[in-house]
Backbone bond lengths (Angstrom), bond angles and torsions (degrees), N, CA, C in turn:
res aa  C-N    CA-C-N  psi(-1)  N-CA   C-N-CA  omega(-1)  CA-C   N-CA-C  phi
1 M - - - 1.463 - - 1.523 109.46 -
2 N 1.334 116.06 158.73 1.446 121.89 171.42 1.524 109.22 -88.42
3 A 1.310 116.07 139.45 1.459 121.17 179.99 1.517 108.86 -149.56
4 V 1.325 114.67 153.97 1.460 121.14 172.63 1.522 107.61 -89.52
5 V 1.309 117.38 128.43 1.460 121.73 -179.87 1.527 108.67 -120.33
6 L 1.332 115.05 129.55 1.457 121.20 173.32 1.525 107.35 -99.66
7 D 1.337 115.57 111.88 1.461 119.54 -175.47 1.521 112.44 -72.11
8 A 1.325 116.76 -36.88 1.457 122.38 -177.80 1.522 107.09 -167.37
9 P 1.335 117.52 160.24 1.467 119.15 178.10 1.524 111.03 -59.16
10 G 1.349 115.13 145.47 1.453 118.61 178.70 1.510 112.20 156.86
11 P 1.333 117.69 -154.57 1.463 122.39 -176.97 1.522 111.76 -73.92
12 V 1.335 115.83 176.90 1.465 120.00 -178.25 1.525 112.13 -61.80
13 T 1.313 117.39 -23.16 1.467 120.10 179.05 1.527 112.66 -67.82
14 N 1.328 117.44 -9.71 1.468 121.03 174.95 1.521 111.93 -81.41
15 L 1.340 117.29 -5.16 1.458 121.78 175.52 1.522 108.74 -92.07
16 H 1.348 116.60 126.61 1.459 121.04 -176.52 1.528 109.94 -130.32
17 I 1.332 116.18 143.48 1.460 121.04 170.40 1.528 107.60 -86.94
18 R 1.332 115.21 123.16 1.466 119.49 -178.04 1.529 109.88 -131.77
19 R 1.329 115.35 158.60 1.456 121.98 171.55 1.523 107.67 -91.59
20 L 1.321 116.30 120.59 1.461 122.36 179.46 1.523 109.63 -124.00
21 P 1.322 117.83 156.94 1.471 119.62 174.13 1.528 110.46 -64.51
22 I 1.320 116.34 142.33 1.464 119.66 172.81 1.520 107.46 -64.31
23 P 1.338 118.93 129.83 1.477 120.01 -176.36 1.521 112.32 -62.18
24 E 1.306 115.50 140.88 1.460 121.63 -179.40 1.526 110.34 -79.57
25 P 1.340 118.23 130.60 1.476 120.13 178.59 1.519 111.20 -66.18
26 R 1.327 116.39 150.58 1.456 121.73 176.39 1.524 109.12 -147.24
27 P 1.332 117.80 159.14 1.460 120.96 -176.94 1.530 112.19 -55.09
28 G 1.315 115.10 138.60 1.455 120.86 178.55 1.515 114.10 85.23
29 W 1.325 116.95 -4.81 1.463 121.80 -178.55 1.525 109.08 -123.51
30 V 1.314 115.97 156.16 1.461 122.59 -179.08 1.526 108.49 -124.09
31 R 1.337 116.04 131.49 1.461 119.25 175.31 1.523 109.02 -94.28
32 I 1.328 114.87 128.74 1.461 121.59 -175.94 1.526 109.53 -115.07
33 K 1.324 115.77 131.58 1.461 121.16 168.66 1.533 106.31 -81.08
34 V 1.305 116.44 107.86 1.466 121.56 -172.20 1.520 110.25 -77.58
35 E 1.325 115.28 130.62 1.460 121.66 174.55 1.528 111.27 -104.22
36 A 1.322 116.93 -35.50 1.464 121.18 -179.20 1.517 109.28 -156.80
37 F 1.336 115.34 153.22 1.462 120.11 177.67 1.525 108.97 -143.88
38 G 1.313 116.24 138.96 1.448 120.66 176.55 1.518 111.01 -77.44
39 L 1.332 115.84 149.04 1.465 121.50 172.22 1.522 108.05 -99.00
40 N 1.328 116.73 137.67 1.451 122.00 -173.32 1.521 111.44 -134.39
41 R 1.327 115.79 159.92 1.458 119.95 176.68 1.524 111.12 -59.05
42 S 1.318 116.87 -29.03 1.458 120.44 179.32 1.524 111.28 -57.29
43 E 1.348 116.68 -42.40 1.459 119.81 179.76 1.533 111.51 -71.46
44 L 1.326 115.88 -31.53 1.463 118.96 173.98 1.519 110.14 -64.22
45 H 1.338 116.43 -43.32 1.463 119.93 177.86 1.523 110.69 -61.49
46 T 1.334 117.02 -39.42 1.463 120.41 176.76 1.520 110.71 -61.81
47 R 1.322 116.65 -46.46 1.468 119.57 -179.19 1.524 112.44 -64.68
48 L 1.326 116.47 -33.82 1.462 120.25 -179.13 1.528 112.73 -83.15
49 G 1.329 117.14 -2.27 1.462 120.25 179.26 1.506 113.90 81.19
50 L 1.338 116.79 20.57 1.463 120.78 -177.44 1.525 112.87 -97.44
51 A 1.327 117.37 -7.89 1.465 121.04 -178.14 1.521 110.26 -92.11
52 E 1.325 115.26 145.64 1.466 120.84 -179.66 1.526 110.65 -94.95
53 G 1.308 115.32 150.96 1.459 121.16 172.05 1.514 115.54 76.35
54 V 1.337 118.33 15.67 1.464 121.40 -179.30 1.527 109.68 -96.69
55 T 1.323 115.84 134.95 1.461 120.50 173.52 1.526 109.11 -110.90
56 F 1.321 116.10 151.96 1.462 121.95 -175.84 1.526 110.04 -125.04
57 P 1.342 116.53 153.41 1.466 128.41 -1.16 1.529 111.49 -69.22
58 R 1.338 115.42 155.35 1.455 120.79 -174.74 1.521 110.51 -146.21
59 V 1.329 116.74 138.81 1.457 121.61 167.96 1.521 107.00 -83.06
60 P 1.347 119.12 113.65 1.457 120.38 -177.24 1.526 111.68 -73.19
61 G 1.338 114.43 179.30 1.459 120.41 172.94 1.505 113.51 116.80
62 I 1.343 116.57 107.04 1.469 120.42 -178.65 1.523 112.24 -89.80
63 E 1.348 117.47 3.34 1.464 119.98 176.82 1.519 109.93 -152.64
64 A 1.327 115.54 160.25 1.461 121.96 176.62 1.522 108.27 -161.50
65 T 1.330 115.76 152.18 1.465 121.55 172.28 1.513 108.77 -129.64
66 G 1.318 115.56 147.55 1.450 120.23 -179.28 1.511 110.46 172.81
67 T 1.331 116.45 -145.65 1.460 121.59 -179.34 1.525 110.13 -127.34
68 V 1.317 115.29 150.69 1.460 120.53 178.56 1.529 109.03 -66.55
69 D 1.318 115.36 126.30 1.463 121.66 178.62 1.519 111.08 -101.48
70 A 1.345 115.97 -31.31 1.466 120.47 177.77 1.519 109.42 -160.75
71 D 1.327 115.73 135.89 1.469 122.16 173.79 1.529 106.97 -139.30
72 P 1.327 117.34 98.80 1.463 120.40 -175.34 1.519 113.83 -56.92
73 D 1.326 117.81 -26.05 1.458 120.78 -178.32 1.524 112.85 -91.12
74 G 1.331 117.29 -4.25 1.457 120.19 174.98 1.514 115.60 71.02
75 M 1.316 118.21 19.24 1.461 120.68 179.70 1.527 111.68 -76.13
76 F 1.335 116.71 -34.21 1.457 121.76 178.42 1.518 109.11 -116.84
77 P 1.330 118.41 132.54 1.469 119.62 176.70 1.519 111.08 -72.01
78 V 1.318 116.32 148.60 1.454 120.92 174.76 1.524 108.57 -59.66
79 G 1.324 116.16 133.88 1.455 121.07 -178.72 1.514 114.39 96.17
80 Q 1.341 117.97 -11.45 1.468 120.54 177.77 1.530 110.20 -62.27
81 Q 1.307 117.26 129.99 1.458 120.77 174.76 1.528 109.17 -70.31
82 V 1.327 115.75 134.69 1.464 120.17 -177.56 1.522 110.70 -146.37
83 A 1.311 113.67 158.13 1.459 122.13 167.37 1.518 107.17 -117.52
84 A 1.320 116.28 147.00 1.461 121.44 175.03 1.516 107.92 -132.35
85 L 1.325 116.15 140.54 1.452 118.59 -178.41 1.519 111.45 -157.52
86 M 1.342 113.49 153.52 1.456 124.15 172.48 1.525 112.33 60.57
87 G 1.339 116.25 -156.14 1.454 121.73 176.73 1.517 114.99 67.20
88 G 1.326 117.53 23.31 1.457 120.52 -179.42 1.504 114.40 100.70
89 M 1.356 117.90 -2.39 1.459 120.47 178.66 1.529 110.38 -57.31
90 G 1.324 115.31 133.98 1.449 120.38 175.80 1.511 114.86 74.03
91 R 1.322 116.32 2.28 1.468 120.09 179.05 1.524 110.24 -129.37
92 V 1.327 116.03 -62.26 1.462 120.90 179.94 1.533 110.47 -82.61
93 F 1.327 115.77 -34.39 1.462 121.29 176.09 1.527 107.57 -139.27
94 D 1.345 116.44 166.32 1.459 120.35 -174.25 1.521 111.27 -62.97
95 G 1.340 114.58 142.20 1.449 120.93 -172.44 1.516 115.02 -107.07
96 G 1.335 114.45 -147.99 1.450 121.40 -165.41 1.509 117.63 -87.78
97 Y 1.349 119.58 -4.45 1.461 121.18 -179.61 1.527 109.99 -79.69
98 A 1.315 117.49 60.75 1.467 120.94 -174.58 1.516 109.31 -162.13
99 E 1.328 115.72 167.86 1.462 119.90 178.52 1.527 111.84 -77.18
100 Y 1.323 117.55 -21.83 1.461 122.76 174.12 1.522 108.42 -139.91
101 T 1.328 115.96 147.03 1.457 119.83 173.97 1.520 108.59 -141.89
102 L 1.321 116.51 149.45 1.459 123.41 -179.88 1.519 107.72 -115.62
103 V 1.347 116.18 121.67 1.464 120.34 -173.06 1.520 110.77 -134.64
104 P 1.350 118.02 154.80 1.462 120.22 174.55 1.527 110.71 -61.72
105 R 1.319 116.68 142.51 1.462 120.03 -178.22 1.528 112.37 -58.76
106 S 1.320 117.72 -30.23 1.468 120.67 -179.09 1.521 112.63 -63.85
107 Q 1.332 116.83 -16.37 1.472 120.59 -179.16 1.524 112.46 -97.19
108 V 1.326 117.65 4.95 1.460 122.13 -173.35 1.525 110.62 -103.86
109 I 1.342 115.85 131.27 1.462 122.44 -179.95 1.525 108.74 -123.04
110 P 1.341 118.27 120.06 1.468 119.91 -179.41 1.527 112.05 -82.00
111 F 1.324 115.80 153.86 1.460 121.70 174.84 1.521 107.88 -159.18
112 T 1.331 115.21 172.54 1.460 121.73 174.44 1.513 108.08 -135.92
113 S 1.323 117.91 125.33 1.453 120.52 -178.16 1.522 111.00 -157.25
114 G 1.336 115.16 145.98 1.449 121.45 174.69 1.509 113.00 -99.74
115 L 1.330 117.57 8.35 1.452 121.28 178.30 1.527 110.97 -66.15
116 P 1.333 117.78 155.21 1.470 119.37 174.19 1.529 110.54 -59.76
117 W 1.319 116.59 148.07 1.465 119.80 -177.65 1.514 112.04 -62.09
118 A 1.318 118.66 -33.63 1.467 119.94 178.78 1.521 110.77 -62.61
119 T 1.322 116.82 -36.32 1.467 120.47 177.23 1.521 110.45 -70.51
120 I 1.322 116.18 -46.51 1.467 119.97 179.46 1.529 110.30 -60.19
121 G 1.326 116.54 -40.77 1.461 120.10 -177.89 1.509 113.95 -62.95
122 A 1.318 117.06 -19.81 1.462 120.93 179.85 1.515 113.14 -80.66
123 V 1.324 117.43 -10.46 1.464 119.87 -165.75 1.532 116.22 -92.22
124 P 1.344 121.24 -52.33 1.470 120.35 -160.17 1.528 116.52 -56.55
125 E 1.328 118.77 -59.57 1.459 120.02 -175.26 1.530 111.36 -67.00
126 T 1.329 116.37 -40.10 1.458 119.54 179.13 1.524 110.45 -63.99
127 L 1.335 116.97 -44.65 1.462 120.59 179.37 1.523 110.84 -64.88
128 Q 1.332 116.75 -43.43 1.469 120.19 179.65 1.520 110.99 -58.76
129 T 1.325 116.90 -44.89 1.460 120.01 -177.69 1.520 111.52 -70.69
130 A 1.330 116.71 -42.11 1.463 119.94 178.71 1.528 110.72 -64.02
131 Y 1.313 116.67 -46.86 1.462 121.63 -178.75 1.526 110.61 -62.89
132 G 1.334 116.53 -46.30 1.457 119.85 -179.64 1.517 112.79 -66.17
133 S 1.329 117.28 -37.01 1.462 120.58 179.48 1.522 111.05 -65.21
134 L 1.334 116.65 -41.84 1.459 120.21 -178.01 1.525 112.36 -73.93
135 T 1.329 117.34 -34.60 1.457 120.27 -176.50 1.529 111.80 -90.82
136 T 1.320 116.92 -61.94 1.464 120.34 -178.93 1.524 111.97 -73.28
137 G 1.329 116.66 -44.80 1.460 119.92 -174.71 1.512 114.56 -74.13
138 L 1.338 117.24 -38.73 1.463 120.66 -172.67 1.520 114.40 -119.26
139 D 1.319 118.13 -18.26 1.471 121.14 -176.86 1.527 109.99 51.82
140 L 1.328 115.79 45.68 1.457 121.39 -176.52 1.524 111.00 -68.09
141 S 1.325 115.93 143.60 1.459 120.73 179.02 1.519 109.87 -133.52
142 A 1.318 115.24 164.53 1.460 121.79 -178.68 1.527 110.39 -58.01
143 G 1.330 115.35 140.98 1.448 120.80 177.73 1.509 114.62 89.98
144 Q 1.334 117.82 -8.52 1.456 120.33 -179.69 1.534 110.92 -86.92
145 T 1.335 114.78 163.89 1.462 121.29 176.53 1.519 109.04 -103.29
146 L 1.351 115.91 138.79 1.461 122.09 -177.29 1.522 109.54 -129.45
147 L 1.318 116.52 128.96 1.454 123.02 171.55 1.523 108.86 -101.84
148 I 1.354 116.83 129.13 1.459 121.84 175.65 1.522 107.29 -111.82
149 R 1.324 116.37 111.94 1.466 121.33 179.76 1.521 108.03 -90.56
150 G 1.326 117.08 107.44 1.465 122.44 -173.21 1.509 109.74 106.19
151 G 1.336 116.11 46.99 1.458 121.67 -166.89 1.509 116.23 -72.31
152 T 1.342 119.68 -24.39 1.467 119.38 -177.84 1.526 113.17 -89.32
153 S 1.325 117.84 1.20 1.463 119.93 171.68 1.523 108.63 -68.95
154 A 1.324 116.78 160.84 1.461 120.26 177.78 1.519 110.72 -57.14
155 L 1.334 116.29 -41.68 1.455 120.20 179.30 1.524 111.28 -67.10
156 G 1.326 116.81 -39.12 1.453 120.28 178.45 1.514 111.87 -61.90
157 L 1.334 116.90 -44.42 1.453 120.78 -179.86 1.525 111.28 -66.35
158 A 1.333 116.89 -41.46 1.459 120.18 178.56 1.519 111.06 -63.96
159 T 1.324 116.40 -41.27 1.462 120.13 179.85 1.523 110.66 -64.83
160 A 1.333 117.02 -39.23 1.465 119.99 177.40 1.522 110.83 -60.61
161 T 1.321 116.68 -43.01 1.463 120.72 178.40 1.525 111.14 -59.75
162 L 1.326 116.79 -48.39 1.468 120.30 -178.36 1.520 111.11 -66.06
163 A 1.333 116.82 -41.31 1.463 120.14 -178.11 1.520 111.15 -65.56
164 K 1.334 117.35 -41.35 1.462 119.90 176.78 1.523 110.19 -63.48
165 D 1.321 116.28 -38.58 1.458 120.75 178.54 1.528 111.10 -64.14
166 M 1.332 116.31 -29.64 1.465 121.10 178.06 1.528 112.84 -81.28
167 G 1.338 117.23 -8.02 1.453 120.60 178.57 1.508 114.90 95.22
168 A 1.332 117.97 20.53 1.464 121.56 179.90 1.532 110.41 -91.86
169 T 1.330 114.99 157.95 1.461 122.32 168.80 1.522 107.29 -92.19
170 V 1.337 117.15 126.48 1.459 120.69 -169.52 1.523 111.34 -113.63
171 L 1.336 114.98 128.85 1.457 123.46 168.57 1.519 106.41 -111.37
172 A 1.330 117.63 139.51 1.459 120.33 -179.75 1.516 109.71 -144.22
173 T 1.326 115.56 150.43 1.461 120.79 -173.90 1.517 112.50 -111.34
174 T 1.325 114.73 155.51 1.452 123.66 169.12 1.517 107.93 -146.16
175 R 1.321 116.47 145.28 1.464 120.15 176.98 1.520 111.88 -80.67
176 K 1.338 117.02 -15.94 1.459 121.23 -174.88 1.528 110.02 -108.69
177 P 1.329 118.36 115.15 1.472 120.92 -178.03 1.517 113.31 -53.20
178 E 1.328 117.76 -35.32 1.456 120.40 -177.48 1.528 112.72 -68.36
179 R 1.341 117.22 -13.26 1.462 120.26 179.01 1.527 113.16 -96.22
180 A 1.313 117.27 -2.67 1.464 119.74 178.00 1.524 110.84 -60.86
181 Q 1.324 116.57 -37.04 1.463 119.61 179.21 1.523 111.32 -66.33
182 D 1.352 117.36 -32.57 1.464 120.04 175.77 1.525 110.56 -59.10
183 L 1.318 116.15 -40.47 1.469 120.32 178.56 1.522 110.80 -66.20
184 A 1.328 116.18 -44.78 1.466 119.71 179.74 1.524 110.41 -62.45
185 D 1.333 116.53 -41.67 1.459 120.38 179.41 1.520 111.66 -64.30
186 H 1.319 116.27 -25.23 1.468 121.16 179.93 1.532 112.19 -85.01
187 G 1.319 117.52 -0.14 1.456 120.67 177.01 1.506 115.57 99.96
188 V 1.349 117.09 3.49 1.467 120.16 178.07 1.523 109.03 -66.37
189 D 1.325 116.94 134.04 1.466 121.48 -176.49 1.523 112.22 -73.87
190 H 1.339 116.90 -37.55 1.462 121.31 -178.60 1.525 108.07 -136.12
191 A 1.343 117.12 107.43 1.465 122.05 176.65 1.524 108.53 -90.74
192 L 1.333 116.58 124.29 1.458 122.14 -174.46 1.525 110.03 -117.20
193 V 1.328 116.15 131.91 1.460 120.62 175.38 1.527 108.11 -85.16
194 D 1.307 115.56 121.19 1.467 121.49 -172.30 1.528 110.62 -77.90
195 D 1.329 114.99 105.60 1.463 121.52 176.84 1.523 111.57 -105.46
196 G 1.318 116.31 12.28 1.457 121.42 -178.42 1.512 113.68 95.47
197 N 1.334 116.63 -14.55 1.465 121.16 179.72 1.524 109.49 -123.08
198 I 1.301 115.26 61.26 1.454 120.45 178.34 1.531 110.54 -67.77
199 A 1.329 117.23 -32.57 1.466 119.95 -179.77 1.524 110.86 -56.27
200 G 1.331 117.07 -41.35 1.456 120.11 179.01 1.516 112.21 -64.90
201 Q 1.337 116.05 -42.22 1.461 119.85 178.77 1.526 111.48 -65.11
202 V 1.324 116.05 -41.85 1.464 120.25 -179.66 1.519 110.50 -63.31
203 R 1.318 116.87 -45.44 1.464 119.80 -175.99 1.528 112.10 -74.67
204 H 1.312 117.19 -15.42 1.462 119.33 170.43 1.528 109.91 -69.55
205 I 1.332 116.38 -32.97 1.466 121.33 179.00 1.517 111.22 -87.42
206 F 1.332 115.92 -45.38 1.469 122.61 179.36 1.528 107.87 -125.56
207 P 1.322 118.07 93.69 1.472 121.40 -172.36 1.520 114.86 -54.88
208 E 1.309 117.97 -30.15 1.468 120.56 -179.65 1.525 112.22 -83.30
209 G 1.334 116.82 -11.09 1.459 121.06 -175.50 1.514 111.46 98.20
210 V 1.327 116.66 168.79 1.461 120.93 -179.68 1.522 110.67 -81.80
211 D 1.332 114.84 158.71 1.469 120.13 177.82 1.525 111.76 -72.54
212 A 1.328 115.74 -33.93 1.465 120.01 -174.57 1.525 109.00 -148.16
213 A 1.325 115.65 151.05 1.469 120.68 178.09 1.515 109.40 -142.90
214 L 1.324 115.13 139.25 1.460 121.76 177.51 1.522 108.03 -110.63
215 E 1.327 116.52 117.44 1.460 122.49 -179.18 1.520 109.23 -93.06
216 L 1.341 115.59 112.02 1.456 120.89 179.78 1.519 112.71 -113.28
217 V 1.329 118.06 -8.42 1.461 120.85 -178.31 1.521 111.16 -84.59
218 G 1.336 116.42 -43.36 1.455 119.85 178.60 1.512 112.42 130.37
219 T 1.326 115.38 -167.26 1.469 119.55 -174.17 1.526 114.60 -66.65
220 P 1.347 121.36 -25.37 1.465 118.21 178.55 1.522 113.80 -61.48
221 T 1.329 117.78 -34.36 1.464 120.85 -178.28 1.520 113.53 -100.29
222 L 1.328 117.44 -7.04 1.468 120.56 -175.80 1.523 113.62 -57.48
223 P 1.337 121.41 -44.31 1.467 119.30 -179.88 1.531 112.87 -58.84
224 D 1.339 117.08 -40.27 1.457 120.34 179.32 1.523 110.93 -68.57
225 T 1.337 116.93 -37.88 1.467 120.78 176.69 1.524 110.50 -63.23
226 L 1.321 116.92 -40.72 1.468 120.50 176.78 1.527 110.91 -61.25
227 R 1.327 116.85 -39.55 1.465 120.36 -179.36 1.527 112.39 -69.83
228 A 1.333 116.36 -18.24 1.466 120.17 178.56 1.525 112.70 -84.01
229 T 1.321 116.92 -3.09 1.462 122.65 -171.83 1.524 111.04 -106.72
230 R 1.309 115.93 139.59 1.465 121.66 -175.86 1.525 112.10 -70.69
231 V 1.314 116.27 163.63 1.461 121.97 171.24 1.530 108.61 -58.24
232 H 1.316 116.50 131.43 1.460 125.94 -176.51 1.528 112.27 73.23
233 G 1.331 116.95 6.50 1.446 120.09 170.67 1.520 110.67 -81.51
234 T 1.340 116.43 170.72 1.459 121.14 -174.97 1.519 110.99 -128.46
235 V 1.326 115.76 136.20 1.460 122.78 171.42 1.528 107.44 -110.16
236 C 1.323 116.64 129.61 1.468 121.31 176.84 1.520 109.02 -109.01
237 F 1.319 116.46 122.64 1.470 122.94 177.99 1.523 107.82 -90.14
238 T 1.338 115.69 111.72 1.460 120.58 -176.27 1.516 113.11 -123.85
239 G 1.334 117.41 -39.34 1.452 120.22 -172.29 1.511 113.78 -116.80
240 M 1.343 114.72 164.14 1.463 121.62 -177.71 1.514 109.70 -140.76
241 L 1.332 116.93 58.59 1.461 120.55 179.63 1.521 111.50 -58.54
242 S 1.324 116.58 -25.89 1.466 121.96 179.86 1.519 112.35 -81.06
243 N 1.346 116.61 -7.82 1.470 122.47 -173.86 1.534 111.67 65.09
244 E 1.322 117.04 22.15 1.467 121.85 176.10 1.524 108.22 -124.72
245 W 1.354 116.49 123.58 1.461 119.83 -174.19 1.530 114.07 -135.64
246 T 1.300 118.29 7.76 1.462 119.69 176.68 1.521 109.95 -118.87
247 V 1.345 114.47 150.84 1.467 121.87 177.65 1.529 107.41 -111.13
248 P 1.318 118.65 110.89 1.474 119.93 179.68 1.525 110.71 -64.62
249 D 1.315 116.09 140.13 1.471 122.07 174.40 1.525 111.56 50.53
250 F 1.326 115.24 49.15 1.464 120.88 -177.51 1.526 110.87 -64.77
251 Y 1.340 116.30 119.19 1.465 123.43 176.29 1.516 107.21 -120.76
252 P 1.319 119.48 100.15 1.461 122.39 -169.23 1.524 114.58 -54.45
253 I 1.330 118.50 -40.08 1.461 120.19 -174.30 1.521 111.66 -63.48
254 S 1.329 117.27 -37.51 1.463 119.15 179.24 1.521 112.13 -88.55
255 Y 1.329 117.44 -24.71 1.466 120.81 -175.48 1.524 111.76 -80.95
256 L 1.317 117.44 -42.14 1.462 121.47 -174.74 1.526 110.72 -89.78
257 P 1.347 117.61 128.57 1.465 119.00 173.26 1.522 110.38 -60.09
258 R 1.302 115.61 150.48 1.468 121.35 -176.02 1.532 111.17 -56.17
259 G 1.331 115.65 120.97 1.455 121.31 174.29 1.512 116.17 82.71
260 V 1.344 118.29 -0.63 1.465 120.58 179.28 1.521 109.39 -91.68
261 R 1.305 116.43 134.02 1.465 121.82 -176.09 1.524 110.35 -97.92
262 L 1.331 115.78 141.40 1.459 122.00 178.53 1.520 109.53 -119.84
263 S 1.330 116.15 124.43 1.464 121.48 175.60 1.521 108.63 -124.92
264 A 1.319 116.32 179.89 1.461 121.12 178.11 1.517 108.49 -146.08
265 Y 1.328 115.62 156.33 1.461 119.62 177.92 1.514 110.47 -138.35
266 G 1.302 116.14 129.26 1.457 123.83 171.82 1.510 107.25 -146.47
267 G 1.316 117.66 99.79 1.456 120.84 -166.72 1.506 114.87 -98.40
268 D 1.336 113.94 -167.30 1.452 122.35 -178.37 1.516 108.36 -145.79
269 A 1.322 117.16 176.60 1.458 121.29 -178.07 1.523 111.36 -57.50
270 G 1.341 116.58 -34.54 1.457 120.58 -179.17 1.513 113.76 -64.75
271 D 1.350 117.45 -15.07 1.458 120.81 178.55 1.521 112.52 -86.06
272 L 1.328 117.27 -3.79 1.459 120.90 177.58 1.529 108.56 -114.70
273 P 1.334 118.34 95.91 1.463 120.42 178.48 1.526 111.02 -60.39
274 A 1.312 116.28 144.02 1.459 120.43 179.63 1.521 111.12 -57.62
275 A 1.330 116.84 -35.57 1.466 120.17 -179.79 1.521 111.63 -64.83
276 V 1.344 117.24 -35.33 1.466 120.47 178.67 1.530 110.26 -69.08
277 L 1.336 116.75 -44.89 1.458 120.15 177.10 1.525 110.32 -59.78
278 Q 1.332 117.30 -47.18 1.463 120.62 -178.77 1.528 111.38 -61.49
279 R 1.327 116.16 -42.58 1.467 120.40 -177.96 1.521 111.40 -61.07
280 Y 1.327 116.95 -42.79 1.451 118.91 -176.76 1.520 112.53 -77.04
281 L 1.321 117.91 -31.70 1.458 119.38 171.97 1.528 110.13 -63.04
282 D 1.326 116.30 -42.24 1.464 120.35 178.40 1.522 111.04 -62.44
283 R 1.324 116.54 -41.09 1.464 120.11 -177.30 1.528 111.97 -74.28
284 I 1.322 116.54 -30.10 1.462 119.10 171.51 1.528 109.43 -64.46
285 A 1.327 116.52 -41.67 1.468 121.00 -179.05 1.523 111.85 -62.66
286 T 1.326 117.38 -35.08 1.467 120.50 -179.53 1.524 112.51 -86.93
287 G 1.336 116.94 -6.27 1.453 120.11 -179.20 1.510 114.26 83.82
288 E 1.342 117.12 6.72 1.472 119.92 -179.63 1.521 111.68 -69.05
289 V 1.319 117.65 -35.17 1.461 121.40 179.03 1.513 109.14 -135.76
290 T 1.314 115.18 159.35 1.462 121.33 173.76 1.521 108.39 -136.30
291 L 1.315 116.28 140.99 1.457 120.09 176.85 1.526 111.12 -96.30
292 G 1.335 116.51 12.75 1.456 120.33 175.23 1.512 112.63 101.56
293 P 1.341 116.95 178.78 1.465 121.09 -178.92 1.529 111.84 -62.42
294 V 1.329 115.42 148.27 1.466 122.16 176.84 1.530 108.29 -123.76
295 H 1.323 116.21 131.24 1.459 122.44 179.11 1.526 107.91 -118.64
296 A 1.321 116.69 114.69 1.465 121.39 -174.38 1.524 111.40 -101.15
297 Y 1.328 114.93 143.25 1.460 122.70 -178.69 1.526 108.84 -131.80
298 A 1.321 116.26 137.57 1.459 119.72 171.90 1.528 109.73 -66.68
299 L 1.319 115.73 158.16 1.464 120.45 180.00 1.524 110.91 -54.89
300 N 1.312 116.69 -39.15 1.468 120.41 -179.26 1.527 113.04 -67.87
301 D 1.332 116.71 -14.33 1.465 120.85 -179.43 1.533 112.24 -99.31
302 I 1.321 117.23 21.40 1.461 120.44 -173.68 1.532 112.06 -62.86
303 R 1.317 118.25 -32.05 1.465 119.39 179.05 1.528 110.40 -66.70
304 T 1.319 116.56 -42.19 1.471 120.02 176.62 1.523 110.26 -62.12
305 A 1.332 116.08 -42.96 1.463 120.32 179.81 1.521 111.13 -60.44
306 H 1.330 116.44 -44.65 1.467 119.39 -178.76 1.522 111.50 -69.55
307 R 1.310 116.40 -32.80 1.461 119.02 176.26 1.527 110.11 -66.02
308 D 1.329 117.02 -42.10 1.466 120.59 176.90 1.524 110.94 -64.54
309 L 1.334 116.61 -38.04 1.461 121.04 178.00 1.521 110.78 -63.04
310 E 1.322 116.01 -46.33 1.462 120.71 -176.78 1.522 112.10 -68.36
311 E 1.315 116.87 -38.56 1.460 120.70 -174.74 1.520 113.54 -92.13
312 G 1.343 116.99 -3.32 1.458 119.81 178.79 1.511 112.95 65.40
313 N 1.330 117.19 38.98 1.463 121.16 -175.10 1.523 113.92 -78.06
314 K 1.325 117.39 -15.36 1.464 121.03 -175.04 1.525 110.72 -123.49
315 V 1.338 115.53 146.56 1.464 121.73 169.94 1.520 107.01 -93.34
316 G 1.330 117.07 124.52 1.455 120.09 178.52 1.517 112.62 110.20
317 K 1.325 115.12 -163.12 1.456 122.55 -172.05 1.517 112.09 -95.07
318 L 1.312 116.16 135.60 1.453 123.10 174.22 1.522 108.70 -97.24
319 V 1.343 116.23 133.79 1.467 121.89 -174.91 1.514 109.40 -133.19
320 G 1.321 115.94 135.90 1.453 121.28 171.96 1.520 109.41 -95.27
321 V 1.326 116.24 138.64 1.475 121.04 176.64 1.514 108.23 -120.50
322 T 1.322 116.68 144.52 1.459 120.08 -174.32 1.516 112.33 -88.60
323 G 1.350 117.91 -4.08 1.451 121.46 174.55 1.514 111.47 -71.81
324 S 1.315 116.91 -175.69 1.467 120.92 -173.79 1.507 113.93 -89.49
325 S 1.334 118.36 -5.80 1.462 119.19 -176.27 1.508 110.06 -126.68
326 S 1.344 116.02 154.50 1.457 122.70 174.38 1.506 108.95 -114.97
327 A 1.337 116.97 161.69 1.466 121.06 -178.42 1.507 109.35 -130.20
């Protein structure tokens, strides 16, 4: 099979297309014929040497979509459409940047859809993280206000879609003024250009602050996001677009505004029920919801894809497809 192999942390030139043996199925694991895989900041962190517990060489990819090729235990029929994500994919064992991948059954979620594979490939990890952040991380409910810091990321756009569907009023940020319209077109109620003082902009609209905030940029913007949130409101730390995720010399009493709660979310396949995945694939198919723009790359274009991921050249989700063409 063809697979992307990362020999060692470093630049995009460390990513190589290689011929590898198709992995042998074994009990408790499912072999998937990969049709598409999402690209995520997690794989960028792995390539840059920022991820822990990774051994090299490694086939990256914390998610994949395709069909079951082999299941020694017979739990999934051959040909069943599935998504696989997390659980050590692309770090502890080879992941989704390949024509075949072998994953633990606990990481496999079945579905049925007639959507193009590039569209399907954009959904699982982004939906899992957005859904988990809004439910477990923020306990968001209808009628509340939500700030998304890092709104034009694939995760930001997906979260906006889910939050609007839940009945929330959504504010979202972008550092680039020309992308504010992208947020508005996606249904965001208040698109904010991030000048470093989002708290001031938020409180101009909602003087008491927002009910909930999702931090996707990282620790550099977290203090300002906390200041944008009302007393008894909650900020969920989920993303690290800045590649910075630690707070040096963290002293909670001085760091956290009075009465503002800070949570975090880092989920797994078990946090995305199959019914939720199926429902949103169905609604994407009918046009009821959109998870934002999708940019597809052929396997041979993985270096270009990773360069776009690292430099933030695209609005929306980047997806690798195992076919011969990109879109």
